[in-house]
All heavy atoms as an XYZ file, in Angstrom:
820
protein
N      82.939    109.472     25.904
C      83.168    109.262     27.317
C      82.728    110.476     28.128
O      82.280    110.326     29.255
C      84.647    108.975     27.563
C      85.134    107.656     27.007
S      84.268    106.232     27.657
C      85.102    106.018     29.185
N      82.914    111.682     27.568
C      82.542    112.879     28.313
C      81.043    112.928     28.565
O      80.601    113.467     29.564
C      82.995    114.140     27.580
C      84.482    114.360     27.615
C      84.856    115.658     26.978
C      86.364    115.827     26.997
N      86.777    117.081     26.390
N      80.265    112.357     27.638
C      78.820    112.355     27.827
C      78.427    111.474     29.009
O      77.492    111.774     29.734
C      78.118    111.874     26.561
C      78.181    112.848     25.424
C      77.438    112.331     24.232
C      77.529    113.317     23.073
N      76.810    112.860     21.902
N      79.162    110.406     29.222
C      78.826    109.480     30.304
C      79.395    109.972     31.633
O      78.687    110.060     32.629
C      79.364    108.067     29.986
C      78.662    107.532     28.741
C      79.145    107.131     31.165
C      79.229    106.255     28.220
N      80.675    110.257     31.652
C      81.352    110.601     32.907
C      81.466    112.108     33.142
O      81.787    112.537     34.228
C      82.759    109.993     32.940
C      82.739    108.498     32.926
C      83.153    107.802     31.813
C      82.289    107.780     34.026
C      83.144    106.426     31.806
C      82.263    106.412     34.017
C      82.687    105.724     32.897
N      81.259    112.895     32.131
C      81.417    114.335     32.262
C      82.874    114.727     32.115
O      83.769    113.892     32.017
N      83.124    116.004     32.075
C      84.503    116.476     31.954
C      84.970    117.026     33.297
O      84.177    117.278     34.193
C      84.589    117.559     30.872
O      83.772    118.653     31.241
N      86.275    117.207     33.393
C      86.834    117.724     34.635
C      86.362    119.157     34.850
O      86.284    119.953     33.915
C      88.361    117.720     34.599
C      88.981    116.401     34.840
C      90.479    116.573     34.986
C      91.128    115.277     35.393
N      92.573    115.416     35.560
N      86.065    119.451     36.101
C      85.675    120.808     36.437
C      86.928    121.616     36.714
O      87.947    121.083     37.150
C      84.779    120.806     37.680
C      83.475    120.091     37.456
C      82.632    120.117     38.700
C      81.345    119.345     38.458
N      80.532    119.257     39.655
N      86.825    122.896     36.453
C      87.971    123.768     36.750
C      88.140    123.865     38.264
O      87.218    124.242     38.977
C      87.756    125.160     36.164
C      87.764    125.135     34.653
O      88.337    124.240     34.060
N      87.125    126.105     34.040
N      89.302    123.505     38.733
C      89.567    123.537     40.170
C      90.070    124.917     40.567
O      90.801    125.570     39.824
C      90.605    122.492     40.556
C      90.116    121.082     40.370
C      91.171    120.075     40.817
O      92.307    120.436     41.059
N      90.774    118.825     40.918
N      89.655    125.324     41.759
C      90.153    126.586     42.293
C      91.605    126.392     42.709
O      91.994    125.297     43.116
C      89.329    127.013     43.492
C      87.885    127.313     43.171
C      87.109    127.701     44.418
O      87.718    127.865     45.489
O      85.886    127.840     44.292
N      92.398    127.447     42.655
C      93.787    127.289     43.104
C      93.814    127.015     44.603
O      92.931    127.451     45.337
C      94.422    128.648     42.784
C      93.281    129.595     42.661
C      92.103    128.789     42.195
N      94.788    126.263     45.073
C      94.862    125.971     46.515
C      95.085    127.263     47.301
O      95.641    128.229     46.777
C      96.068    125.038     46.646
C      96.850    125.238     45.405
C      95.889    125.672     44.340
N      94.638    127.292     48.553
C      94.788    128.528     49.334
C      96.260    128.858     49.572
O      97.082    127.972     49.783
C      94.083    128.212     50.654
C      94.027    126.727     50.726
C      94.015    126.227     49.316
N      96.550    130.126     49.516
C      97.925    130.559     49.770
C      98.154    130.635     51.277
O      97.230    130.517     52.069
C      98.180    131.915     49.123
O      97.414    132.901     49.784
N      99.381    130.853     51.646
C      99.718    130.950     53.066
C      99.036    132.164     53.681
O      98.565    132.109     54.814
C     101.239    131.012     53.254
C     101.850    129.669     52.842
C     101.608    131.356     54.676
C     103.350    129.625     52.917
N      98.956    133.249     52.924
C      98.296    134.457     53.434
C      96.807    134.195     53.670
O      96.244    134.643     54.673
C      98.490    135.620     52.444
C      97.945    136.928     52.944
C      98.655    137.399     54.204
O      99.853    137.204     54.354
N      97.922    138.011     55.102
N      96.156    133.456     52.752
C      94.740    133.120     52.941
C      94.543    132.287     54.201
O      93.610    132.517     54.975
C      94.199    132.343     51.737
C      94.167    133.177     50.478
O      94.146    134.431     50.588
O      94.169    132.587     49.377
N      95.428    131.319     54.398
C      95.328    130.465     55.587
C      95.530    131.288     56.857
O      94.809    131.106     57.844
C      96.355    129.344     55.514
N      96.476    132.205     56.824
C      96.734    133.060     57.988
C      95.521    133.922     58.304
O      95.123    134.042     59.462
C      97.950    133.970     57.722
O      99.056    133.159     57.363
C      98.293    134.788     58.936
N      94.939    134.506     57.271
C      93.765    135.360     57.480
C      92.602    134.567     58.048
O      91.904    135.026     58.959
C      93.345    136.016     56.169
C      94.377    137.008     55.665
O      95.220    137.456     56.479
O      94.350    137.321     54.453
N      92.380    133.377     57.523
C      91.260    132.548     57.983
C      91.443    132.153     59.451
O      90.504    132.202     60.249
C      91.144    131.308     57.092
C      89.880    130.544     57.303
C      89.645    129.486     56.250
N      90.857    128.818     55.833
C      91.091    128.417     54.592
N      90.209    128.611     53.656
N      92.208    127.799     54.284
N      92.648    131.797     59.832
C      92.922    131.411     61.220
C      92.775    132.612     62.151
O      92.225    132.506     63.248
C      94.326    130.778     61.325
C      94.323    129.423     60.641
C      94.747    130.627     62.771
C      95.683    128.811     60.491
N      93.249    133.760     61.719
C      93.136    134.969     62.535
C      91.677    135.348     62.743
O      91.288    135.757     63.846
C      93.870    136.121     61.870
O      95.237    135.845     61.799
N      90.868    135.213     61.707
C      89.434    135.525     61.837
C      88.773    134.619     62.860
O      87.951    135.060     63.653
C      88.727    135.367     60.493
C      88.957    136.486     59.531
C      88.195    136.233     58.247
C      88.616    137.161     57.148
N      87.933    136.840     55.883
N      89.128    133.333     62.819
C      88.547    132.390     63.791
C      88.902    132.784     65.216
O      88.060    132.800     66.103
C      89.048    130.974     63.517
C      88.134    130.186     62.634
C      88.562    128.739     62.641
N      88.836    128.368     61.271
C      89.710    127.480     60.874
N      90.426    126.838     61.756
N      89.870    127.208     59.616
N      90.167    133.074     65.437
C      90.601    133.461     66.778
C      89.942    134.745     67.245
O      89.526    134.863     68.398
N      89.825    135.718     66.339
C      89.199    136.991     66.702
C      87.725    136.816     67.023
O      87.212    137.432     67.965
C      89.361    138.008     65.572
C      90.812    138.407     65.357
O      91.629    138.170     66.280
O      91.128    138.936     64.274
N      87.032    135.974     66.264
C      85.601    135.785     66.528
C      85.386    135.103     67.882
O      84.453    135.458     68.617
C      84.935    134.979     65.416
O      85.407    133.648     65.408
N      86.245    134.161     68.235
C      86.130    133.507     69.541
C      86.393    134.511     70.653
O      85.679    134.539     71.664
C      87.096    132.299     69.638
C      87.181    131.782     71.059
C      86.657    131.190     68.706
N      87.408    135.370     70.462
C      87.704    136.401     71.468
C      86.519    137.337     71.660
O      86.182    137.696     72.790
C      88.934    137.206     71.064
C      90.222    136.413     71.162
O      90.234    135.409     71.903
O      91.199    136.804     70.495
N      85.886    137.738     70.560
C      84.731    138.634     70.651
C      83.580    137.977     71.407
O      82.936    138.618     72.242
C      84.271    139.044     69.256
C      85.205    139.984     68.543
C      84.783    140.245     67.111
O      83.601    139.993     66.770
O      85.627    140.701     66.324
N      83.326    136.718     71.108
C      82.231    136.011     71.781
C      82.498    135.897     73.280
O      81.592    136.080     74.100
C      82.047    134.626     71.174
C      81.468    134.663     69.778
C      81.376    133.276     69.176
C      80.906    133.338     67.737
N      80.866    132.018     67.112
N      83.729    135.616     73.642
C      84.072    135.491     75.064
C      83.934    136.842     75.764
O      83.425    136.919     76.887
C      85.485    134.909     75.229
C      85.479    133.428     74.835
C      85.981    135.062     76.651
C      86.822    132.769     74.841
N      84.354    137.923     75.115
C      84.206    139.254     75.716
C      82.736    139.598     75.928
O      82.366    140.168     76.959
C      84.868    140.310     74.830
C      86.369    140.302     74.897
C      86.967    141.340     73.982
C      88.484    141.232     73.950
N      89.077    142.167     72.998
N      81.904    139.244     74.954
C      80.474    139.522     75.078
C      79.865    138.727     76.239
O      79.086    139.254     77.034
C      79.758    139.152     73.776
C      78.321    139.593     73.717
C      77.609    139.098     72.473
C      78.180    139.715     71.226
N      77.432    139.326     70.006
N      80.262    137.470     76.362
C      79.760    136.645     77.463
C      80.258    137.167     78.807
O      79.506    137.159     79.796
C      80.178    135.188     77.274
C      79.480    134.427     76.155
C      80.116    133.060     75.966
C      78.009    134.297     76.426
N      81.498    137.639     78.859
C      82.025    138.197     80.112
C      81.242    139.437     80.537
O      80.978    139.633     81.730
C      83.503    138.545     79.965
C      84.397    137.314     79.987
O      83.947    136.260     80.493
O      85.546    137.411     79.500
N      80.875    140.267     79.569
C      80.104    141.471     79.896
C      78.738    141.094     80.464
O      78.273    141.684     81.450
C      79.948    142.341     78.651
N      78.094    140.100     79.845
C      76.786    139.656     80.356
C      76.922    139.040     81.742
O      76.078    139.257     82.613
C      76.154    138.650     79.395
C      75.470    139.283     78.222
C      74.676    138.259     77.433
O      73.658    137.767     77.961
O      75.094    137.960     76.300
N      77.983    138.273     81.946
C      78.198    137.660     83.262
C      78.408    138.721     84.340
O      77.916    138.569     85.462
C      79.395    136.706     83.213
C      79.123    135.338     82.610
C      80.428    134.593     82.381
C      78.211    134.534     83.504
N      79.123    139.774     84.009
C      79.321    140.856     84.973
C      77.996    141.512     85.333
O      77.748    141.844     86.503
C      80.289    141.886     84.409
N      77.139    141.667     84.335
C      75.817    142.261     84.591
C      74.994    141.374     85.524
O      74.379    141.851     86.478
C      75.089    142.462     83.263
C      73.808    143.245     83.369
C      73.250    143.481     81.994
N      73.102    142.211     81.303
C      71.978    141.840     80.695
N      70.946    142.630     80.679
N      71.901    140.670     80.085
N      75.002    140.073     85.259
C      74.251    139.142     86.119
C      74.844    139.093     87.523
O      74.118    138.964     88.507
C      74.212    137.740     85.514
C      73.281    137.621     84.332
C      73.644    136.906     83.208
C      72.033    138.221     84.339
C      72.802    136.791     82.126
C      71.186    138.119     83.256
C      71.570    137.408     82.156
O      70.725    137.302     81.084
N      76.171    139.199     87.629
C      76.817    139.196     88.943
C      76.354    140.398     89.761
O      76.062    140.271     90.964
C      78.335    139.224     88.755
C      79.124    139.058     90.021
C      80.613    139.014     89.694
C      81.434    138.894     90.946
N      82.876    138.879     90.676
N      76.264    141.565     89.119
C      75.760    142.753     89.811
C      74.307    142.573     90.246
O      73.921    142.969     91.349
C      75.885    143.987     88.920
C      77.335    144.396     88.697
O      78.197    143.994     89.512
O      77.590    145.118     87.711
N      73.496    141.957     89.379
C      72.095    141.720     89.739
C      71.990    140.787     90.933
O      71.157    140.991     91.819
C      71.326    141.124     88.552
C      70.992    142.117     87.475
C      70.207    141.467     86.343
O      69.987    140.249     86.337
N      69.794    142.272     85.383
N      72.822    139.762     90.964
C      72.782    138.812     92.084
C      73.186    139.512     93.377
O      72.603    139.270     94.437
C      73.692    137.594     91.784
C      73.079    136.742     90.672
C      73.910    136.750     93.027
C      73.990    135.645     90.165
N      74.188    140.399     93.305
C      74.609    141.130     94.502
C      73.508    142.055     95.012
O      73.335    142.223     96.217
C      75.861    141.963     94.206
C      77.126    141.161     94.140
C      78.300    142.086     93.886
C      79.588    141.307     93.771
N      80.737    142.184     93.487
N      72.753    142.659     94.087
C      71.727    143.623     94.478
C      70.497    142.955     95.088
O      69.848    143.527     95.953
C      71.306    144.464     93.278
C      72.359    145.450     92.842
C      71.931    146.213     91.613
C      73.042    147.131     91.116
N      72.660    147.816     89.878
N      70.163    141.755     94.620
C      68.975    141.081     95.147
C      69.331    140.321     96.419
O      70.437    139.796     96.574
C      68.381    140.090     94.122
O      69.377    139.138     93.776
C      67.908    140.813     92.877
N      68.385    140.260     97.300
C      68.614    139.508     98.537
C      68.462    138.020     98.237
O      67.784    137.638     97.284
C      67.605    139.942     99.596
O      66.292    139.674     99.145
N      69.064    137.158     99.053
C      68.930    135.712     98.818
C      67.464    135.298     98.957
O      66.917    135.265    100.051
C      69.791    135.072     99.896
C      70.660    136.153    100.425
C      69.983    137.440    100.146
N      66.849    135.048     97.848
C      65.437    134.676     97.824
C      65.168    133.896     96.549
O      66.034    133.745     95.702
C      64.565    135.935     97.883
O      64.750    136.700     96.706
N      63.948    133.405     96.397
C      63.628    132.691     95.157
C      63.751    133.566     93.906
O      63.897    133.052     92.800
C      62.178    132.247     95.362
C      61.990    132.208     96.830
C      62.888    133.275     97.386
N      63.714    134.889     94.058
C      63.862    135.778     92.903
C      65.271    135.721     92.331
O      65.498    136.068     91.169
C      63.520    137.205     93.308
N      66.218    135.286     93.146
C      67.609    135.225     92.705
C      67.892    133.980     91.861
O      68.839    133.968     91.070
C      68.496    135.222     93.953
C      69.865    135.757     93.747
C      70.655    135.768     95.035
O      70.579    134.811     95.797
N      71.399    136.825     95.277
N      67.066    132.965     91.987
C      67.316    131.692     91.293
C      67.323    131.814     89.769
O      68.208    131.256     89.112
C      66.305    130.632     91.749
C      66.439    130.258     93.217
C      67.825    129.771     93.574
O      68.405    128.991     92.792
O      68.337    130.181     94.629
N      66.361    132.506     89.134
C      66.421    132.613     87.658
C      67.674    133.346     87.174
O      68.240    132.987     86.132
C      65.171    133.404     87.285
C      64.336    133.497     88.478
C      65.145    133.111     89.656
N      68.121    134.327     87.939
C      69.334    135.063     87.556
C      70.534    134.130     87.626
O      71.389    134.111     86.729
C      69.534    136.293     88.469
C      68.341    137.242     88.345
C      70.814    137.024     88.111
C      68.335    138.352     89.368
N      70.598    133.326     88.680
C      71.699    132.368     88.818
C      71.673    131.340     87.687
O      72.714    130.940     87.166
C      71.616    131.650     90.162
C      72.058    132.484     91.332
C      72.010    131.658     92.603
C      72.428    132.443     93.814
N      72.344    131.635     95.044
N      70.461    130.905     87.308
C      70.336    129.915     86.236
C      70.850    130.490     84.910
O      71.564    129.810     84.159
C      68.884    129.473     86.101
N      70.482    131.748     84.628
C      70.975    132.381     83.397
C      72.486    132.529     83.433
O      73.163    132.301     82.424
C      70.320    133.751     83.211
C      68.932    133.644     82.632
C      68.373    135.018     82.332
N      67.249    135.213     83.249
C      66.942    136.332     83.872
N      67.660    137.407     83.695
N      65.913    136.394     84.671
N      73.025    132.891     84.584
C      74.479    133.042     84.715
C      75.180    131.696     84.510
O      76.237    131.631     83.871
C      74.821    133.627     86.072
N      74.599    130.639     85.025
C      75.193    129.308     84.839
C      75.185    128.913     83.366
O      76.150    128.319     82.866
C      74.450    128.266     85.672
C      74.719    128.371     87.157
S      76.456    128.194     87.577
C      76.737    126.499     87.147
N      74.104    129.236     82.653
C      74.047    128.935     81.221
C      75.147    129.687     80.471
O      75.804    129.125     79.575
C      72.680    129.304     80.646
C      71.742    128.130     80.610
C      70.467    128.449     79.878
N      69.457    128.681     80.916
C      68.681    129.743     81.010
N      68.722    130.689     80.117
N      67.815    129.860     81.994
N      75.349    130.950     80.839
C      76.401    131.729     80.192
C      77.783    131.165     80.506
O      78.669    131.145     79.649
C      76.319    133.187     80.615
C      75.193    133.994     79.995
C      75.192    135.409     80.546
C      75.327    134.033     78.494
N      77.989    130.710     81.736
C      79.276    130.108     82.091
C      79.545    128.846     81.275
O      80.674    128.594     80.846
C      79.310    129.781     83.586
C      79.586    130.952     84.514
C      79.392    130.523     85.961
C      80.985    131.469     84.300
N      78.494    128.061     81.041
C      78.666    126.856     80.220
C      79.019    127.225     78.782
O      79.872    126.575     78.154
C      77.399    126.009     80.259
C      77.202    125.301     81.580
C      75.931    124.487     81.586
C      75.712    123.858     82.954
N      74.455    123.103     83.026
N      78.361    128.262     78.248
C      78.692    128.703     76.891
C      80.138    129.187     76.823
O      80.872    128.874     75.879
C      77.770    129.837     76.459
C      76.378    129.412     76.114
C      75.524    130.599     75.720
O      75.983    131.733     75.686
N      74.262    130.333     75.435
N      80.536    129.929     77.825
C      81.902    130.454     77.868
C      82.915    129.317     77.929
O      83.960    129.354     77.281
C      82.060    131.370     79.077
C      83.357    132.093     79.139
C      83.339    133.080     80.291
N      84.579    133.789     80.380
C      85.618    133.385     81.097
N      85.544    132.275     81.797
N      86.729    134.075     81.113
N      82.604    128.301     78.689
C      83.495    127.150     78.811
C      83.628    126.422     77.470
O      84.667    125.839     77.177
C      82.967    126.202     79.878
C      84.027    125.283     80.408
C      83.545    124.386     81.517
N      82.670    125.056     82.451
C      81.657    124.465     83.067
N      81.404    123.198     82.838
N      80.904    125.119     83.914
N      82.572    126.455     76.650
C      82.653    125.821     75.331
C      83.651    126.538     74.434
O      84.324    125.920     73.627
C      81.283    125.818     74.644
C      80.344    124.793     75.162
S      78.799    124.636     74.242
C      78.618    126.137     73.364
N      83.747    127.864     74.560
C      84.642    128.626     73.701
C      86.088    128.612     74.174
O      86.995    128.826     73.388
C      84.184    130.087     73.599
C      82.913    130.252     72.815
C      81.812    130.872     73.372
C      82.810    129.793     71.512
C      80.643    131.025     72.665
C      81.648    129.935     70.790
C      80.571    130.561     71.373
O      79.419    130.706     70.662
N      86.328    128.368     75.439
C      87.686    128.452     75.979
C      88.673    127.459     75.372
O      89.826    127.812     75.183
C      87.670    128.329     77.497
C      87.213    129.602     78.214
C      87.226    129.380     79.717
C      88.068    130.780     77.856
N      88.299    126.217     75.046
C      89.302    125.337     74.415
C      89.791    125.878     73.077
O      90.890    125.569     72.644
C      88.556    124.019     74.212
C      87.475    124.032     75.206
C      87.097    125.471     75.384
N      88.999    126.711     72.411
C      89.425    127.278     71.134
C      90.328    128.488     71.312
O      90.996    128.903     70.394
C      88.202    127.702     70.310
C      87.312    126.531     69.994
O      87.799    125.427     69.812
N      86.023    126.750     69.941
N      90.352    129.060     72.488
C      91.098    130.287     72.715
C      92.608    130.112     72.665
O      93.278    130.903     72.017
C      90.683    130.916     74.048
C      91.326    132.249     74.374
C      90.899    133.280     73.339
C      90.933    132.698     75.752
N      93.208    129.105     73.304
C      94.673    129.024     73.274
C      95.234    128.928     71.867
O      96.318    129.400     71.603
C      94.986    127.755     74.068
C      93.830    127.578     74.955
C      92.648    128.108     74.188
N      94.489    128.337     70.932
C      94.959    128.237     69.559
C      95.150    129.628     68.966
O      96.086    129.869     68.216
C      93.970    127.428     68.725
C      94.441    127.176     67.332
C      95.439    126.255     67.100
C      93.905    127.864     66.269
C      95.886    126.019     65.819
C      94.350    127.637     64.994
C      95.343    126.710     64.768
N      94.274    130.570     69.313
C      94.404    131.920     68.764
C      95.563    132.672     69.407
O      95.982    133.695     68.903
C      93.100    132.689     68.948
O      92.857    132.897     70.313
N      96.066    132.186     70.526
C      97.186    132.854     71.201
C      98.536    132.430     70.631
O      99.549    133.035     70.949
C      97.147    132.555     72.696
S      95.699    133.214     73.497
N      98.555    131.368     69.818
C      99.814    130.930     69.227
C     100.336    132.002     68.273
O      99.571    132.727     67.659
C      99.628    129.652     68.402
C      99.494    128.408     69.211
C      98.863    127.312     68.671
C      99.993    128.307     70.490
C      98.731    126.148     69.394
C      99.877    127.152     71.209
C      99.244    126.068     70.663
N     101.641    132.077     68.104
C     102.174    132.957     67.058
C     101.681    132.480     65.683
O     101.342    131.310     65.499
C     103.685    132.783     67.183
C     103.915    132.246     68.546
C     102.681    131.479     68.907
N     101.667    133.379     64.743
C     101.101    133.080     63.430
C     101.833    131.927     62.750
O     101.208    131.053     62.157
C     101.129    134.332     62.537
C     100.133    135.355     63.067
C     100.816    133.995     61.099
C     100.122    136.650     62.330
N     103.164    131.873     62.833
C     103.879    130.811     62.139
C     103.541    129.437     62.709
O     103.471    128.458     61.971
C     105.393    131.054     62.145
C     106.050    130.947     63.486
C     106.572    129.751     63.916
C     106.141    132.052     64.315
C     107.177    129.647     65.151
C     106.751    131.956     65.546
C     107.268    130.755     65.976
N     103.288    129.337     64.026
C     102.897    128.044     64.594
C     101.502    127.650     64.118
O     101.233    126.484     63.846
C     102.927    128.097     66.117
C     104.299    128.028     66.757
C     104.188    128.142     68.263
C     104.997    126.746     66.390
N     100.595    128.639     64.024
C      99.256    128.339     63.530
C      99.320    127.845     62.095
O      98.596    126.928     61.710
C      98.373    129.583     63.626
C      98.002    129.914     65.048
C      96.954    130.963     65.071
N      97.587    132.259     65.302
C      96.996    133.413     65.159
N      95.748    133.466     64.785
N      97.624    134.531     65.387
N     100.196    128.442     61.290
C     100.331    128.003     59.905
C     100.853    126.580     59.831
O     100.385    125.773     59.026
C     101.272    128.928     59.141
C     100.667    130.231     58.679
C     101.745    131.107     58.070
C      99.586    129.974     57.682
N     101.827    126.261     60.650
C     102.378    124.904     60.644
C     101.294    123.905     61.023
O     101.138    122.867     60.383
C     103.592    124.805     61.595
C     104.752    125.605     61.026
C     103.994    123.359     61.829
C     105.919    125.764     61.968
N     100.516    124.224     62.045
C      99.450    123.316     62.478
C      98.394    123.176     61.391
O      97.879    122.094     61.142
C      98.831    123.814     63.798
C      99.860    123.708     64.920
C      97.567    123.038     64.143
C      99.459    124.394     66.200
N      98.090    124.281     60.708
C      97.057    124.246     59.668
C      97.541    123.534     58.416
O      96.814    122.759     57.808
C      96.631    125.680     59.329
C      95.575    125.753     58.261
C      94.255    125.445     58.557
C      95.893    126.112     56.966
C      93.288    125.505     57.592
C      94.929    126.179     55.985
C      93.629    125.876     56.305
O      92.668    125.922     55.334
N      98.790    123.789     58.016
C      99.284    123.255     56.750
C      99.881    121.860     56.870
O     100.103    121.203     55.866
C     100.317    124.204     56.147
C      99.774    125.566     55.723
C     100.919    126.441     55.256
C      98.742    125.428     54.636
N     100.167    121.390     58.074
C     100.794    120.089     58.251
C      99.984    118.957     57.624
O     100.556    118.147     56.888
C     101.045    119.825     59.730
C     101.894    118.598     60.068
C     103.272    118.744     59.444
C     102.000    118.418     61.550
N      98.671    118.870     57.831
C      97.927    117.792     57.173
C      97.962    117.895     55.650
O      97.984    116.882     54.969
C      96.497    117.971     57.693
C      96.620    118.796     58.910
C      97.840    119.627     58.766
N      98.012    119.099     55.112
C      98.058    119.260     53.650
C      99.378    118.734     53.114
O      99.426    118.056     52.097
C      97.873    120.752     53.278
C      96.489    121.216     53.712
C      98.075    120.969     51.786
C      96.277    122.713     53.586
N     100.475    118.999     53.812
C     101.791    118.550     53.362
C     101.895    117.032     53.462
O     102.454    116.390     52.582
C     102.900    119.238     54.201
C     104.263    118.656     53.900
C     102.879    120.737     53.967
N     101.342    116.448     54.515
C     101.429    115.000     54.695
C     100.646    114.271     53.599
O     101.098    113.269     53.063
C     100.917    114.599     56.092
C     101.890    115.121     57.145
C     100.758    113.088     56.198
C     101.404    114.936     58.563
N      99.478    114.801     53.229
C      98.635    114.143     52.226
C      99.272    114.227     50.861
O      99.234    113.278     50.100
C      97.221    114.782     52.216
C      96.413    114.286     51.070
C      96.532    114.491     53.536
N      99.878    115.362     50.509
C     100.419    115.533     49.164
C     101.814    115.052     49.058
O     102.429    114.260     49.379
C     100.442    117.016     48.753
O     101.190    117.741     49.717
C      99.050    117.535     48.624
C-alpha cells in the first residue's frame, strides 16, 4: 500500500502561542513602518506643492501625492489590528484553530 499511496510525511509541530504572537507583532510593525514611510513622502510632496505656484507644473506632484494617499489608505484597515493588546490578537488568531479542532 505504501508504494501506491505513499507513507505519512512527518508533520511539523503546531505553532506555539509565542510563535503566533511574534508573527502578529511582525505584521503590525511592518504595516506601521510602511505607513511612516508613506507619511514622510507625503510631507515632502506637500512642501513641493506649497513651493510651486499654481500651474501645470504642480499637477504631476499632486498626482504622485494622490497615489501615495491611496496606498496609505490601503494599509490603514490593517493598522487597528496591530493596536489591539497582545492577548486579544492571540484570541482572534487562535479562535479559528480552536473551533476547527
